[in-house]
C-alpha atoms as an extended CHARMM CRD file, in Angstrom:
* protein
*
        37  EXT
         1         1  MET       CA             -0.1170000000        0.0610000000        0.1030000000  PROA      1               0.0000000000
         2         2  SER       CA              1.1710000000        3.2780000000       -1.1600000000  PROA      2               0.0000000000
         3         3  ARG       CA              1.4880000000        6.3710000000        1.2960000000  PROA      3               0.0000000000
         4         4  ALA       CA             -1.3070000000        8.1840000000       -0.0730000000  PROA      4               0.0000000000
         5         5  GLU       CA             -3.3520000000        4.6640000000       -0.1650000000  PROA      5               0.0000000000
         6         6  HSD       CA             -2.6410000000        4.6780000000        3.6910000000  PROA      6               0.0000000000
         7         7  LEU       CA             -3.6520000000        7.7510000000        4.8240000000  PROA      7               0.0000000000
         8         8  TYR       CA             -6.9540000000        7.7650000000        2.5350000000  PROA      8               0.0000000000
         9         9  HSD       CA             -7.3230000000        4.5830000000        5.0650000000  PROA      9               0.0000000000
        10        10  ARG       CA             -6.7600000000        6.5710000000        8.2860000000  PROA      10              0.0000000000
        11        11  ILE       CA             -8.8040000000        9.7810000000        7.1930000000  PROA      11              0.0000000000
        12        12  MET       CA            -11.9160000000        7.2160000000        6.3470000000  PROA      12              0.0000000000
        13        13  VAL       CA            -11.4740000000        5.0370000000        9.4930000000  PROA      13              0.0000000000
        14        14  GLY       CA            -11.0480000000        8.1820000000       11.3880000000  PROA      14              0.0000000000
        15        15  LEU       CA            -14.2280000000       10.1030000000        9.4860000000  PROA      15              0.0000000000
        16        16  LEU       CA            -16.1840000000        6.8780000000        9.9280000000  PROA      16              0.0000000000
        17        17  PHE       CA            -15.3220000000        6.5320000000       13.7490000000  PROA      17              0.0000000000
        18        18  THR       CA            -16.2140000000       10.5840000000       14.3730000000  PROA      18              0.0000000000
        19        19  LEU       CA            -19.2040000000       10.0030000000       12.7660000000  PROA      19              0.0000000000
        20        20  LEU       CA            -20.2630000000        6.8680000000       15.3300000000  PROA      20              0.0000000000
        21        21  ALA       CA            -19.2620000000        8.6010000000       17.9620000000  PROA      21              0.0000000000
        22        22  LEU       CA            -21.0610000000       11.9130000000       17.2360000000  PROA      22              0.0000000000
        23        23  PRO       CA            -24.6790000000       10.3510000000       18.7850000000  PROA      23              0.0000000000
        24        24  PHE       CA            -22.8350000000        8.6990000000       21.6540000000  PROA      24              0.0000000000
        25        25  THR       CA            -21.1200000000       12.3650000000       22.5990000000  PROA      25              0.0000000000
        26        26  GLY       CA            -23.9090000000       14.8530000000       21.7480000000  PROA      26              0.0000000000
        27        27  HSD       CA            -26.2260000000       12.6650000000       24.0150000000  PROA      27              0.0000000000
        28        28  THR       CA            -23.7740000000       12.2070000000       26.7190000000  PROA      28              0.0000000000
        29        29  ALA       CA            -22.9050000000       16.3290000000       26.3430000000  PROA      29              0.0000000000
        30        30  LEU       CA            -27.0280000000       17.4720000000       27.0290000000  PROA      30              0.0000000000
        31        31  CYS       CA            -27.9130000000       15.2300000000       29.4960000000  PROA      31              0.0000000000
        32        32  THR       CA            -24.7180000000       17.0370000000       31.4940000000  PROA      32              0.0000000000
        33        33  VAL       CA            -26.2040000000       19.9380000000       30.7090000000  PROA      33              0.0000000000
        34        34  VAL       CA            -29.7500000000       18.6130000000       31.4030000000  PROA      34              0.0000000000
        35        35  ARG       CA            -28.4430000000       18.0980000000       34.5950000000  PROA      35              0.0000000000
        36        36  LEU       CA            -26.4800000000       21.0590000000       35.0210000000  PROA      36              0.0000000000
        37        37  GLU       CA            -30.1520000000       23.8370000000       34.8040000000  PROA      37              0.0000000000
C-alpha cells in the first residue's frame, strides 16, 4: 500500500469513527447540560 492510500484509509476510518461517536457524545453532552440546569 502506498503512502497516499494509507493516509486516505486512515482519514476514512477516522471519519467513520467520528460519525459513529457523534450521537453518543452529543447525547452525553445533552444529559450533562440538563443535569447542570
